[in-house]
N, CA, C and O atoms as a DFTB+ gen file, in Angstrom:
168 C
 N C O
     1  1      14.093      31.598     -17.363
     2  2      15.026      31.143     -16.186
     3  2      14.127      30.683     -15.012
     4  3      14.230      29.618     -14.404
     5  1      13.199      31.702     -14.793
     6  2      12.152      31.390     -13.697
     7  2      11.421      29.999     -14.040
     8  3      11.160      29.181     -13.158
     9  1      11.151      29.824     -15.237
    10  2      10.116      28.558     -15.585
    11  2      11.023      27.455     -15.149
    12  3      10.589      26.606     -14.370
    13  1      12.304      27.400     -15.609
    14  2      13.211      26.222     -15.496
    15  2      13.432      26.082     -13.945
    16  3      13.493      24.935     -13.502
    17  1      13.542      27.008     -13.187
    18  2      13.985      26.939     -11.694
    19  2      12.482      26.341     -11.172
    20  3      12.492      25.386     -10.396
    21  1      11.292      26.879     -11.580
    22  2       9.971      26.328     -11.052
    23  2       9.950      24.806     -11.371
    24  3       9.754      23.984     -10.476
    25  1      10.165      24.431     -12.723
    26  2      10.224      23.249     -12.859
    27  2      10.989      22.059     -11.989
    28  3      10.533      20.979     -11.612
    29  1      12.374      22.657     -11.794
    30  2      13.273      21.711     -11.053
    31  2      12.767      21.651      -9.574
    32  3      12.837      20.618      -8.909
    33  1      12.241      22.850      -9.093
    34  2      11.710      22.715      -7.749
    35  2      10.545      21.648      -7.636
    36  3      10.607      20.731      -6.816
    37  1       9.626      21.794      -8.384
    38  2       8.521      20.854      -8.657
    39  2       9.168      19.391      -8.534
    40  3       8.843      18.650      -7.606
    41  1       9.957      19.065      -9.363
    42  2      10.536      17.655      -9.414
    43  2      11.223      17.290      -8.470
    44  3      11.239      16.090      -8.197
    45  1      11.919      18.136      -7.770
    46  2      12.510      17.760      -6.465
    47  2      11.614      17.575      -5.378
    48  3      11.849      16.692      -4.553
    49  1      10.508      18.384      -5.270
    50  2       9.321      17.937      -4.239
    51  2       8.815      16.792      -4.554
    52  3       8.667      15.940      -3.678
    53  1       8.457      16.557      -5.853
    54  2       7.897      15.232      -6.041
    55  2       8.767      13.829      -5.789
    56  3       8.343      12.742      -5.399
    57  1      10.034      14.195      -6.120
    58  2      11.020      12.982      -5.790
    59  2      11.114      12.913      -4.407
    60  3      11.329      11.773      -3.992
    61  1      11.025      13.738      -3.609
    62  2      11.205      13.783      -2.024
    63  2       9.881      13.229      -1.456
    64  3       9.940      12.685      -0.353
    65  1       8.801      13.300      -2.033
    66  2       7.538      13.034      -1.662
    67  2       7.389      11.274      -1.996
    68  3       6.819      10.498      -1.228
    69  1       7.900      10.958      -3.034
    70  2       8.093       9.593      -3.480
    71  2       8.801       8.760      -2.631
    72  3       8.451       7.632      -2.285
    73  1       9.976       9.447      -2.250
    74  2      10.972       8.564      -1.255
    75  2      10.330       8.283      -0.011
    76  3      10.431       7.181       0.528
    77  1       9.646       9.271       0.488
    78  2       8.897       9.195       1.966
    79  2       7.778       7.982       1.753
    80  3       7.602       7.117       2.610
    81  1       7.091       8.030       0.576
    82  2       5.999       7.040       0.282
    83  2       6.660       5.604       0.464
    84  3       6.305       4.763       1.290
    85  1       7.699       5.483      -0.472
    86  2       8.361       4.089      -0.497
    87  2       8.830       3.695       0.806
    88  3       8.676       2.549       1.230
    89  1       9.435       4.676       1.495
    90  2       9.918       4.265       2.912
    91  2       8.811       3.781       3.662
    92  3       8.893       2.696       4.238
    93  1       7.692       4.543       3.714
    94  2       6.576       4.221       4.679
    95  2       6.005       2.827       4.256
    96  3       5.566       2.062       5.115
    97  1       6.013       2.468       2.802
    98  2       5.555       1.152       2.655
    99  2       6.551       0.039       3.073
   100  3       6.093      -1.069       3.354
   101  1       7.845       0.259       3.130
   102  2       8.661      -0.643       3.383
   103  2       8.410      -0.866       5.040
   104  3       8.345      -1.974       5.572
   105  1       8.309       0.172       5.598
   106  2       8.209       0.116       7.266
   107  2       6.784      -0.920       7.466
   108  3       6.713      -1.713       8.405
   109  1       5.853      -0.792       6.590
   110  2       4.606      -1.293       6.886
   111  2       4.768      -2.818       6.607
   112  3       4.222      -3.624       7.360
   113  1       5.481      -3.214       5.579
   114  2       5.811      -4.614       5.208
   115  2       6.667      -5.089       6.179
   116  3       6.510      -6.282       6.440
   117  1       7.672      -4.409       6.895
   118  2       8.405      -5.112       8.013
   119  2       7.556      -5.251       9.069
   120  3       7.749      -6.278       9.720
   121  1       6.701      -4.561       9.434
   122  2       5.937      -4.572      10.557
   123  2       4.966      -5.951      10.403
   124  3       4.771      -6.721      11.343
   125  1       4.397      -6.124       9.059
   126  2       3.615      -7.264       8.911
   127  2       4.365      -8.615       9.081
   128  3       3.937      -9.651       9.590
   129  1       5.675      -8.345       8.497
   130  2       6.521      -9.585       8.389
   131  2       6.695      -9.819      10.002
   132  3       6.329     -10.907      10.446
   133  1       7.201      -8.907      10.832
   134  2       7.371      -9.329      12.395
   135  2       6.060      -9.946      12.933
   136  3       6.171     -10.935      13.658
   137  1       4.927      -9.501      12.675
   138  2       3.748     -10.179      13.129
   139  2       3.593     -11.624      12.764
   140  3       3.267     -12.521      13.542
   141  1       3.867     -11.742      11.488
   142  2       3.788     -13.129      11.068
   143  2       4.723     -14.000      11.755
   144  3       4.395     -15.039      12.329
   145  1       5.874     -13.546      11.677
   146  2       7.037     -14.395      12.179
   147  2       6.589     -14.576      13.913
   148  3       6.695     -15.681      14.446
   149  1       6.167     -13.552      14.568
   150  2       5.803     -13.913      15.997
   151  2       4.599     -14.955      15.966
   152  3       4.565     -15.732      16.921
   153  1       3.663     -15.069      15.053
   154  2       2.683     -15.761      15.057
   155  2       3.302     -17.175      14.897
   156  3       2.880     -18.083      15.614
   157  1       4.279     -17.402      13.993
   158  2       4.801     -18.592      13.594
   159  2       5.541     -19.215      14.772
   160  3       5.573     -20.438      14.909
   161  1       6.174     -18.328      15.679
   162  2       6.954     -19.016      16.744
   163  2       5.986     -19.458      17.909
   164  3       6.381     -20.155      18.844
   165  1       4.747     -19.025      17.792
   166  2       3.830     -19.550      18.911
   167  2       3.406     -21.026      18.749
   168  3       2.673     -21.552      19.585
């Protein structure tokens, strides 16, 4: 039982870390797009 709970906890932790990483990459791409858009308007 403890082994199963430990495995589930580790899987949940990795899943949450992955979501934060993907969110961060999305924000970086959005900022880069805004800079390119600003340069195109000049």
